N, C-alpha and C positions, 0 to 999 in steps of 0.2 A: 692284698694279694701280694705271697711275692712270686720272684722274679727265678725260673732257672734256667740252669746251664746243663749242657749235653756234654761228657766224657769218654775218650775215648777208655780202650783197658783191653787188654788181651792177656791171658792166662797161657802160658806154655806147660806149666808142670798135670794141669790136670786132665785125665786121660778120655776121650772122644768117647761124650756117652750123653745120650737124647736127652738126658738130664739135668740138673739146673742145681747148683746148690745157692743157700742164699744163706745170707746169714743177716739176721735182724738187729745183731747192736751196732753192725757197721752201715755206711752209709754204700756198698757198693754190692755188686749182685754179679755173678761171673757165668761166660754160657762158651758151652762145650761144642756145638755141632753147629745152628746156624743163626746166622745174628740176630739179635732181637732187641730192642729198644724198653729195655724195663725202669720203672720208678719206684725205688724205694718210698713207703708212705712213713718215713721218720725222717725225711730228711728232703730238700727241697732238690738234688741233682741228678740228673738225670746219665746210665749209663751206660756206653754201648759194648757189646763184649763180643768179639770175634776168633775163631780160633786160628794158631798160627798152619795148621794144614792146609788152609784157604788160599791165606796170605801171608808170605813172608813181612811183610811193614808196615808195620802199624799204621791204621787210617789218622789221619787226627784232625778233627773236626773244630773249628773256629768255635770260641764263644758267642752264640751270637745274642745278648741281652733281650729279652720280649718286652715291647714297649703295653703299656696299658691303653686300655681305650681312655682314661679320662689323661690320659701323657696326648694323647694325639690328638685327642677335641680341642686341649688347653693351646697345641700349636700352630693350628688350623686356625682357630680363632682369632692367638694373637695376628696369623699371619695375615688375616683379614681385617683386624684390624688396619695393620698396619700399610694395608694398601688401600683403605677407605682414607686413615688419615691422611693420606699421601695426594690424594683425589681432594680430599677437604683444602690445600696447602696450595694445591695449584690453580681450584676455582678462584681462593681468596686471593692470588697473586693475579688472577686475570682480571676481577673487579679492581683492585689496586690499580691495574693498568688504565685500566677503564675510565676510572673513577679522572687519575693523573692527564690524561688525555682531552677528556672532555675539562678538567679545570683550566690545562694549556689553552685549549681550544676559545674557550669563554675568555679567559684572559685578553689572547689574541684578539677578538671580535671587540671585546669592551677598546682596547685600545686602538683601534680604526674605528671607530667610533665616536670616540672623542677626540681622535684626530683631526677627520671629520669635521667634528661639530667647533673647533678650535678652527682651522681654516676659515669654515664659514665664517666664524665668528672677526675674525681678522681681516677677513674681506668685506665685510659689513663696515667693521670700522673704519678700515681704509679708504674706501668710497664717501663717507661719512665726512673726515676731514679734507678731503678731498677737495668736494664741495661746496665744503664751510671753506674754504680755502680760496676758493675760484671767488666768493660773495663777498670773503674781506680782501681781496686783489680790487674788484668791484668797486666797495665802496670806497677804497681811500684812492681811485681813481686810475687804479691801474688800468691801461688798457691793455687791448689785444696783441699790442707789438710787444708788451713789456713780459707776456706770459707766455707767448713764442719765444722768445730768449733764454724765457727760464726754463722753459723745457728741452732747448738745445744744448743749454747749459745743462741738464741733466745728461741728458744722450752724450753728450764728450764725456761725463768724467762716467758715463759707466763701461765706456769706450775702450778707457783708463784703467779699468780697472786689474784686467789684465800685466798690466807693467808693475804694477802698485804691490799685487801679489808677488811678483820675482823680485822686486826690490822686497819686497818683505821677511821672504827665504831667506835672499842675504844680508837681511840687516840682523834675524834674531840667531841662522845657525853659521853663518862661516866664522871658522877659526881666525880671520882675518880683523875683524870687527873686536874691541875694546870695550865691552858699552859699559855705560856708568863712573867713570873713573873721577875722581872728589878731587874739587882744587878750591875747596871754601866751606864755609860753614854752613850755609843756606841750606835749605832740602833743594833745591833747583840747582843747585852750583855742583855741576857734572856736565862733562865731555864727553864724546864719544869718540876713538881713534881706529882710524881705518891703514893699517900698516901694506904695504907689501910684500909680496913673495919671496921677492929677494931680497934679503937683507945685509947682502956683502958691503954696505958701509953705511955711511952716513948721509940720509936721505934729505933730501928737502922737503918745507912743511909747510903746509897752508889753514892758517886757523881763520876757521869760516863762522859764523854770527846768522844764522838761518832767521826769517822774519816771518811773519804772523797779525799784520797789523798790530803788535804791541799786545795784542792779546790773547792769539792761538800758536804765537813762536815754540816751539820743541827743536830738542838739535838731534832728533829723528828727521827732522824735513831735509838732510842732509846728505840722506844714502847713498842718493843715486851719485852726488858727483864725489861724494868720498870712494865708491865704487870702481867709477870711470878712472879716478884719479889715481887712487893707487894701483887700479893694473899699469899704469904709467911711471912708476917707482916713486912717489910720492905720498909723504903722510898727508892724512888730511885728521883735524883735529876739531870736532865741530860742538862749538857751544851750547850752554842752558845756562838761562837766565829766568830770574821770577817776570811775570808775564801781572800787567795791567787785569782787578782790582789787585792782585798780591802786593805788587809795588810801584813805583814811580818813573818813569824815563830817567831820572838820577840814580834810581836801585838798581835798572836794568844795565846803565850806564857803568856804575860800581861793580855787578856782577862781570861781565864782560872784561871791565880789567883786572881784574882776578883772575879771570880765566888767560888770557891773555900772558900772565905774569909767570901764571906755572906753566905753559908751554916755554918758553922766553929761558926757567929758569929748571926743569926736571926732561923738556923732551929728548935730551941726550939718554937716556933711560935708556925711552923706546925706541932707539936706533935716527933720530933727526938730527939733522946739524943746526945747532941754533946761530950759525953763521948766514942761514939761507929759510930765514922767517916771512912770510907774505899771509897777511890779512884781506878779509874778505867777507863782503856781505851784503845779503840780499833784504830788496823792500825795507821794510821794518828794522832788518838786521845791518843794510847800509847806513842808516842812518844813526843806529846804537855805535856800530864801530866808527864812522865818524867821529861822535861826540867822543867816543874812548878816546881816539886820536888826540883832541884837539886838547879835551882837559889832560891828558897825563905830559901833552906840551906843556900845560900852565904849570902843573907842579914842576917841570923841571926848569922854568925860567925860575922860582922861586926856591931859593939857596936854601931856606930854612926847611920845607917840605921833602919828605924823604921816601922816593920812590923804587917800588920791585923791579920795572923794569923800564926800560927808555925807548923813546919812539926810534931810533936810531937802530936795536934791535929789528924792524921791520923795513924788512928794502923793499917790499911796496904795499900801494892798497888798492883793492880792486872793489868798486860803489856796481852791484847790480841794479837797479831801476830802486834805487833809493829816490828817498825824500828830502830837501835838506834846506830848501829856503821856503821855511811853513805863511811865511806872512807874506810872501809870494805868490802861493795858491790858496789865497780866500778865497778868492774870489772866485776860483779855479772849479773848486769845492761849493757852491753857492752856483754856480752854474750848472752843475749836475745832479743837484738835489730833485727829490720830488716836485716839492713846491718851493716856487721862488723866493713867495718871504720865510722860507725856513731861514735858521742862522745854523752855521756849526760855531 
């Protein structure tokens, strides 16, 4: 089916007459009296003709293509398909959203359930271990007094937790603490330096050997002392050393001697005064520091042995709750044992 168009044509040269002149060889028709719409049989063009006596201006009609029925059906079907596809997409999105929310809820419920089961098992295990521990203490002859003391010690440790947290935060995050300074070849040959905020001149130095019953000694145990003394413009160096069974007492003394040598020779690089060095030890650390001083004095007395540091460089020694004469402490250790017949 061909599309038809409407064209305006005026004929000023034709005389006014009710008749019309039609030319079959052309695709046009002239109208003189009244406006008519005439379609040529051999053309797809419709002509609108009007006489100039009625209107001086030519009326022009825009071409408006006629849409076929098939085209209108296609457009309507495409619009319906697009609307249906959009609705299907929305439904799919809603289904996916519901599935996602459902999966999240199932995961959350599963996590809560597993956490409850884990807490229940932990509580059950704690109860079993506690009951067996009390049975073991009863079989070993530990009475009610020892159990009460043990519980009191546990409560005391719980009360100290806030202070431990504060000191631990200072130890790990303070810019004044230089942790893990190497002074020897062994894995435990490390020390921590606590520097004052005001470093306007050489500062006095305290070399501290921490305690730990010769088995759990660690340089971080001196963090509280380092914090307090560094606030008073004193540099603190906490020396770490090998513990038993990594090493014997001789190895511990050797490590402490190397740490003191590093402090005497290198502390000026950190703002310390080499002429004001003090040695301090606590508990097992006091015993190790005292043995280190004695061994160094023996080396200095022997002219053949070369020492990396001198006892004269130490201005003073402070021993806190240390053990020195173990031969006289044997009876005391025996009296504190669980059974009188045990030998330490």
